[in-house]
VMD Tcl script that draws the C-alpha trace (Angstrom):
set ca {
  {195.25 112.27 2.57}
  {192.98 111.08 5.41}
  {189.66 112.45 6.63}
  {189.13 116.22 6.68}
  {190.00 118.13 9.87}
  {186.34 119.09 10.46}
  {185.27 115.45 10.37}
  {188.02 114.43 12.78}
  {186.93 117.15 15.21}
  {183.29 116.01 15.00}
  {184.36 112.44 15.76}
  {186.34 113.56 18.78}
  {183.46 115.59 20.25}
  {181.23 112.64 21.28}
  {184.21 110.83 22.81}
  {185.18 113.91 24.80}
  {181.58 114.26 25.95}
  {181.53 110.67 27.19}
  {184.75 111.18 29.11}
  {183.38 114.32 30.77}
  {179.96 112.84 31.54}
  {180.82 111.36 34.97}
  {182.23 114.70 36.09}
  {179.18 116.57 34.85}
  {176.85 114.04 36.49}
  {178.71 114.39 39.80}
  {178.45 118.18 39.59}
  {174.74 117.82 38.96}
  {174.45 115.71 42.12}
  {176.08 118.59 44.03}
  {173.63 120.99 42.43}
  {170.61 119.10 43.74}
  {171.88 118.05 47.16}
  {173.81 121.13 48.25}
  {173.74 124.91 47.98}
  {176.03 124.80 44.94}
  {174.27 126.93 42.31}
  {173.59 125.73 38.82}
  {172.00 126.93 35.63}
  {170.93 125.69 32.26}
  {168.29 123.30 30.98}
  {168.52 119.68 32.05}
  {167.26 116.50 30.46}
  {165.61 113.74 32.46}
  {168.51 111.47 31.52}
  {170.94 113.91 33.15}
  {168.93 113.84 36.37}
  {168.75 110.06 36.41}
  {172.49 109.58 35.88}
  {173.33 112.02 38.66}
  {171.78 109.65 41.24}
  {174.81 107.40 40.85}
  {176.98 110.15 42.34}
  {174.80 111.13 45.32}
  {177.35 109.76 47.84}
  {180.01 112.18 46.54}
  {178.39 115.37 47.90}
  {177.84 113.45 51.14}
  {181.55 112.64 51.32}
  {182.51 116.28 50.75}
  {180.06 117.51 53.38}
  {181.15 114.87 55.87}
  {184.81 115.53 55.15}
  {184.40 119.23 55.81}
  {182.70 118.79 59.18}
  {185.19 116.06 60.16}
  {188.14 118.35 59.39}
  {186.44 121.16 61.29}
  {185.91 118.90 64.30}
  {189.55 117.80 64.24}
  {190.77 121.39 64.05}
  {188.49 122.43 66.89}
  {189.71 119.52 69.01}
  {189.43 120.20 72.71}
  {189.06 123.95 72.18}
  {185.31 123.62 71.67}
  {183.06 121.74 74.16}
  {181.37 118.67 72.60}
  {177.86 120.06 73.01}
  {178.75 123.31 71.24}
  {180.76 121.45 68.62}
  {177.75 119.22 67.92}
  {175.49 122.22 67.37}
  {178.05 123.67 64.97}
  {178.28 120.37 63.06}
  {174.49 120.11 62.72}
  {174.26 123.76 61.68}
  {177.01 123.31 59.10}
  {175.32 120.29 57.54}
  {171.99 122.15 57.40}
  {173.65 125.18 55.83}
  {175.41 123.10 53.17}
  {172.08 121.59 52.07}
  {170.13 124.82 52.37}
  {167.79 123.02 54.78}
  {166.32 121.16 51.82}
  {166.09 117.74 53.47}
  {164.94 119.16 56.80}
  {162.05 120.79 54.98}
  {161.18 117.32 53.71}
  {161.05 115.99 57.30}
  {158.57 118.68 58.32}
  {156.39 118.23 55.24}
  {156.26 114.43 55.46}
  {155.31 114.33 59.13}
  {152.77 117.12 58.70}
  {151.22 115.20 55.83}
  {151.19 111.80 57.51}
  {149.89 113.21 60.77}
  {147.34 115.62 59.38}
  {146.13 113.71 56.34}
  {144.11 111.15 58.36}
  {144.71 108.45 55.76}
  {143.34 110.50 52.85}
  {145.90 110.28 50.03}
  {144.99 113.55 48.33}
  {144.89 115.43 51.61}
  {148.31 114.07 52.60}
  {149.80 115.19 49.29}
  {148.16 118.59 49.60}
  {149.54 119.12 53.11}
  {153.00 117.99 52.06}
  {152.98 120.56 49.27}
  {151.92 123.39 51.62}
  {154.89 125.63 52.43}
  {153.58 126.28 55.94}
  {154.80 124.10 58.80}
  {152.38 122.54 61.27}
  {152.76 121.32 64.83}
  {153.61 117.74 63.85}
  {156.17 118.83 61.31}
  {157.79 121.26 63.74}
  {157.95 118.57 66.42}
  {159.51 116.04 64.05}
  {162.02 118.61 62.86}
  {163.00 119.55 66.41}
  {163.40 115.90 67.41}
  {165.58 115.10 64.40}
  {167.86 118.07 65.06}
  {168.03 117.33 68.78}
  {168.83 113.65 68.21}
  {171.49 114.52 65.65}
  {173.09 117.07 67.98}
  {172.98 114.72 71.01}
  {174.51 111.82 69.08}
  {177.19 114.07 67.59}
  {178.05 115.48 71.03}
  {178.57 111.95 72.36}
  {180.81 111.08 69.43}
  {182.84 114.27 69.75}
  {183.27 113.67 73.46}
  {184.74 110.25 72.73}
  {186.87 111.47 69.85}
  {185.05 109.08 67.48}
  {184.82 111.23 64.37}
  {184.40 108.66 61.59}
  {180.56 108.78 61.73}
  {180.69 112.46 60.74}
  {182.07 111.34 57.37}
  {180.17 108.10 56.90}
  {176.69 109.33 57.89}
  {176.25 111.88 55.06}
  {177.60 109.37 52.53}
  {175.35 106.48 53.56}
  {172.32 108.73 53.92}
  {172.64 109.98 50.36}
  {173.20 106.49 49.04}
  {170.11 105.30 50.93}
  {167.82 107.44 48.81}
  {169.08 106.08 45.46}
  {167.32 102.66 45.69}
  {164.19 104.49 46.80}
  {164.31 106.70 43.70}
  {164.81 103.72 41.40}
  {162.64 101.03 42.96}
  {159.68 102.80 44.60}
  {156.98 104.50 42.48}
  {156.66 108.27 42.47}
  {153.38 109.40 44.02}
  {152.74 112.56 42.02}
  {151.93 113.01 38.35}
  {154.48 115.80 38.13}
  {157.56 116.96 39.98}
  {161.32 116.81 39.74}
  {161.39 113.49 41.55}
  {159.48 111.86 38.70}
  {162.28 112.79 36.30}
  {164.83 111.13 38.57}
  {162.59 108.09 39.01}
  {161.98 107.69 35.29}
  {165.58 107.60 34.11}
  {167.66 106.15 36.97}
  {168.14 102.39 37.08}
  {170.13 99.49 38.45}
  {173.39 100.98 37.14}
  {172.89 104.08 39.29}
  {172.24 101.95 42.37}
  {175.38 99.89 41.69}
  {177.66 102.91 41.24}
  {176.24 104.68 44.30}
  {176.58 101.48 46.35}
  {180.23 101.10 45.34}
  {180.99 104.69 46.33}
  {179.22 104.37 49.68}
  {180.84 100.99 50.35}
  {184.26 102.58 50.05}
  {183.51 104.99 52.89}
  {181.91 102.29 55.04}
  {184.74 99.80 54.46}
  {187.35 102.37 55.48}
  {185.98 102.26 59.04}
  {184.79 98.66 59.24}
  {183.87 96.77 61.33}
  {182.69 99.67 63.53}
  {180.75 101.24 60.65}
  {178.81 98.12 59.59}
  {176.02 97.97 62.17}
  {175.33 101.74 62.15}
  {175.15 101.61 58.34}
  {172.58 98.82 58.51}
  {170.52 100.85 60.99}
  {170.66 103.89 58.72}
  {169.51 101.95 55.66}
  {166.70 100.36 57.69}
  {165.54 103.80 58.86}
  {165.35 105.10 55.29}
  {163.56 101.95 54.13}
  {161.11 102.16 57.03}
  {160.17 105.72 56.20}
  {159.78 104.83 52.53}
  {157.52 101.87 53.39}
  {155.35 104.05 55.64}
  {154.93 106.82 53.06}
  {154.35 104.35 50.21}
  {151.67 102.57 52.22}
  {149.83 105.85 52.79}
  {150.04 107.48 49.36}
  {151.10 104.72 46.97}
  {154.60 106.04 46.31}
  {157.18 108.59 47.35}
  {157.70 112.30 46.77}
  {160.65 114.66 46.79}
  {159.84 115.48 50.41}
  {160.01 111.78 51.27}
  {163.44 111.54 49.64}
  {164.68 114.42 51.78}
  {163.17 112.98 54.95}
  {164.75 109.59 54.22}
  {168.17 111.24 53.94}
  {167.76 113.02 57.27}
  {166.46 109.95 59.11}
  {169.25 107.77 57.73}
  {171.84 110.33 58.79}
  {170.54 110.69 62.34}
  {170.05 106.92 62.66}
  {173.69 106.23 61.77}
  {174.98 108.86 64.16}
  {172.75 107.59 66.96}
  {173.68 103.95 66.37}
  {177.38 104.85 66.40}
  {176.95 106.87 69.60}
  {175.23 103.96 71.34}
  {178.02 101.46 70.61}
}
mol new
graphics top color blue
foreach p $ca { graphics top sphere $p radius 0.5 }
foreach p [lrange $ca 0 end-1] q [lrange $ca 1 end] { graphics top cylinder $p $q radius 0.2 }
display resetview
């Protein structure tokens, strides 16, 4: 007569869950990297797996601003279009990564080499002079580079930069120690591994390859910028923090745009 219906349904449930897992992990990546709301309790394993899909929100964000730039065409001056692109990217992330830029540079500049003081400043919600200056420079550089690209009609960096920048943080999450005893970043760090790096790399490589060879050198510059920031922060505090992850994303993004604009 075969196995009972209830047993067959129970057997199907784990298989269905495995099939849905990549989709759920990708949605979780959107939840943490964009303004997309989310709810419900999460396990550390869920957070770790979502790192593999970090380039996907970047591709959606980049695709949206690229389509907007194409639709605007010559109707919007490049300088104004660049401001709108930068504003749109900041809105889609809720300013999360930009906040990391300000906190990291405030901490590094005001901590005077004292690890605990650096961490304390980075956690402070107030922004200091160094953080404000770094934030203004990042936004200005991103807008200037984008204006140059729009003026030339070279739009591919608008798509590739958010993808590569969000991939760049995945190896940092997996390979570099987390500096705090607590924090959401520690959950990511504890459960993500080589598999997440490999999947994220494959996704990012697809976007880069689509515009090769022009995209290769700017991508290398972006990854070097993220690695350089990570090395600097790690040297000062013995690891990274969530703010450092956000700052690495922003620096990688602006580095790719600038490198593409200078070609």
